[in-house]
Structure formats: structure tokens, C-alpha cells
Residue frames relative to the residue before (quaternion, step in Angstrom):
aa qw qx qy qz dx dy dz
M 1.0000 0.0000 0.0000 0.0000 0.00 0.00 0.00
E 0.4016 -0.7258 0.5152 0.2158 3.51 -0.74 1.12
E 0.6751 -0.5044 0.3370 0.4199 3.61 -1.19 0.49
S 0.6153 0.5361 -0.3604 0.4517 3.64 1.03 -0.74
S 0.6439 0.5145 -0.3213 0.4663 3.59 1.01 -0.80
L 0.6293 0.5257 -0.3378 0.4621 3.59 1.00 -0.80
S 0.6788 0.4692 -0.3082 0.4735 3.60 0.90 -0.81
D 0.5969 0.5224 -0.3707 0.4831 3.65 1.12 -0.47
F 0.6350 0.5143 -0.3324 0.4709 3.55 0.95 -0.89
N 0.6664 0.5155 -0.2995 0.4479 3.58 0.88 -0.93
K 0.6211 0.5639 -0.3226 0.4383 3.62 1.11 -0.79
Y 0.7687 0.3789 -0.1838 0.4814 3.58 1.02 -0.88
T 0.7211 0.3093 -0.2210 0.5792 3.58 1.25 -0.04
Q 0.4632 -0.6351 0.5208 0.3329 3.53 -1.30 0.00
I 0.5677 0.5775 -0.3831 0.4443 3.55 1.25 0.40
N 0.1919 -0.7719 0.5985 0.0957 3.60 -0.76 1.03
L 0.2710 -0.8049 0.5062 0.1499 3.54 -0.11 1.33
S 0.5502 0.5952 -0.4129 0.4152 3.64 1.10 -0.42
D 0.6463 0.5281 -0.3148 0.4520 3.57 1.00 -0.70
L 0.6926 0.4556 -0.2785 0.4850 3.62 1.21 -0.45
K 0.5158 0.6273 -0.4304 0.3939 3.61 1.20 0.05
N 0.2197 0.7706 -0.5519 0.2308 3.53 0.23 1.33
F 0.1040 -0.8082 0.5796 0.0079 3.59 -0.67 1.11
S 0.1729 -0.7676 0.6109 0.0873 3.52 -1.21 0.61
N 0.4353 -0.6998 0.4979 0.2701 3.51 -0.97 0.82
F 0.6661 0.5335 -0.3067 0.4214 3.60 1.20 -0.33
K 0.7750 -0.1263 0.1017 0.6108 3.61 1.04 -0.79
Y 0.6421 -0.5068 0.3759 0.4353 3.59 -1.24 0.25
A 0.3878 -0.7061 0.5552 0.2069 3.51 -1.20 0.64
R 0.2043 -0.7248 0.6517 0.0907 3.60 -1.15 0.86
N 0.0088 0.8038 -0.5923 0.0548 3.58 -0.58 1.18
L 0.3660 -0.7405 0.5242 0.2073 3.57 -0.64 1.14
V 0.2282 -0.7625 0.5936 0.1186 3.57 -0.83 1.03
V 0.7657 -0.1956 0.1599 0.5915 3.59 0.79 -0.99
K 0.0312 -0.7808 0.6239 0.0126 3.56 -1.17 0.69
S 0.0115 0.7663 -0.6421 0.0205 3.51 -1.06 0.87
K 0.7531 -0.3532 0.2765 0.4814 3.59 -1.29 -0.17
N 0.8225 0.2330 -0.0963 0.5099 3.60 0.88 -0.92
F 0.7678 0.3015 -0.1525 0.5443 3.66 1.11 -0.02
E 0.0362 0.7637 -0.6444 0.0152 3.50 -1.21 0.69
S 0.0972 -0.7883 0.6074 0.0140 3.54 -0.93 0.97
L 0.0752 -0.7871 0.6122 0.0055 3.50 -0.89 1.03
M 0.2213 -0.7033 0.6461 0.1972 3.55 -1.24 0.52
L 0.1492 -0.7702 0.6158 0.0735 3.54 -0.64 1.21
C 0.1237 -0.7739 0.6191 0.0508 3.59 -0.95 0.92
L 0.0041 0.8049 -0.5863 0.0917 3.48 -0.51 1.34
L 0.3387 -0.7041 0.5932 0.1943 3.53 -1.03 0.86
P 0.6671 -0.4602 0.3550 0.4660 3.63 -1.13 0.31
E 0.8267 0.2051 -0.2006 0.4841 3.55 -1.08 0.88
Q 0.5606 0.5334 -0.4380 0.4576 3.63 1.15 0.22
G 0.0589 0.7973 -0.5996 0.0378 3.57 -1.14 0.47
T 0.4655 -0.6367 0.5256 0.3189 3.47 -1.35 -0.26
L 0.5255 -0.5805 0.4913 0.3814 3.57 -1.21 0.27
R 0.6483 -0.4879 0.4071 0.4195 3.54 -1.32 0.37
H 0.1279 0.7991 -0.5703 0.1412 3.52 -0.77 0.96
N 0.2705 -0.7441 0.5729 0.2117 3.58 -1.24 0.19
H 0.3904 -0.7155 0.5191 0.2572 3.58 -1.26 0.16
G 0.5506 -0.6481 0.3851 0.3584 3.51 1.14 0.60
V 0.7802 -0.2519 0.2164 0.5300 3.62 -0.80 -0.99
S 0.5337 0.6450 -0.4003 0.3728 3.57 1.26 -0.01
D 0.3877 -0.6576 0.5730 0.2982 3.56 -1.24 0.38
A 0.1610 -0.7663 0.6132 0.1036 3.55 -1.27 0.36
M 0.0808 -0.7721 0.6296 0.0313 3.49 -1.15 0.67
T 0.1568 -0.7841 0.5927 0.0959 3.63 -0.98 0.73
I 0.0161 -0.7509 0.6602 0.0010 3.58 -0.98 0.94
V 0.2566 -0.7573 0.5854 0.1337 3.56 -0.73 1.10
L 0.2582 -0.7757 0.5616 0.1272 3.62 -0.66 1.14
S 0.8021 -0.0050 0.0627 0.5939 3.57 0.98 -0.81
G 0.7741 0.2911 -0.2107 0.5212 3.65 -0.96 0.73
E 0.4197 -0.6831 0.5252 0.2852 3.51 -1.18 -0.63
I 0.2179 -0.7732 0.5877 0.0959 3.53 -1.22 0.52
K 0.1664 -0.7310 0.6517 0.1151 3.52 -1.23 0.65
Y 0.1494 0.7820 -0.6005 0.0747 3.51 -0.98 0.85
K 0.2512 -0.7564 0.5861 0.1458 3.48 -1.28 0.39
N 0.3116 -0.7212 0.5794 0.2168 3.57 -0.98 0.81
Y 0.1631 -0.7561 0.6261 0.0985 3.54 -1.09 0.76
Y 0.1175 -0.7904 0.5995 0.0451 3.55 -0.91 0.89
P 0.5443 -0.6251 0.4493 0.3333 3.61 -0.89 0.98
G 0.8511 0.1976 -0.1461 0.4639 3.51 -1.01 0.89
V 0.6591 0.4417 -0.3068 0.5258 3.59 1.31 0.10
S 0.2666 -0.7756 0.5505 0.1562 3.55 -0.81 1.02
């Protein structure tokens, strides 16, 4: 998302995503954007070469939106090699 898109997002919400852009040289950063009973949104900030361990989301669904840069990921399915 370009900076102009971030400012548009900020204009229509009470969330300033620029404030959540926090990076760490040691590990990726998880920043809570919004949480409700049925929904949670996180902004993950990863520097090049940072990543997460293989994990699942249980019965939850997950969606990834890249705001800047690029991401590589692989989906793993039980019983599928």
C-alpha cells in the first residue's frame, strides 16, 4: 500500500497504520490493529530474511495483504506432501 493509500485508510478509520509500522532487527514484529469477539487484525513487520516458523491457524481463517515489499509463503495441508 502506497503512503497515499495509508493516508486514505487513516482518513476513513481511527487507526493510523503508520504508527504500527514498527520493525525489529531481532525478529518480526506483531502489532495489533484491531480485535473484537469474532475478528483480529495484526500488522506483521518483517525485514528482509525474517520469517515465521511453520504454524497453523487452527479453525481460524487467515488472509495476507502485503502493504510494502514482497512476501514468500507456502501453504501446508495435512496429509499432502
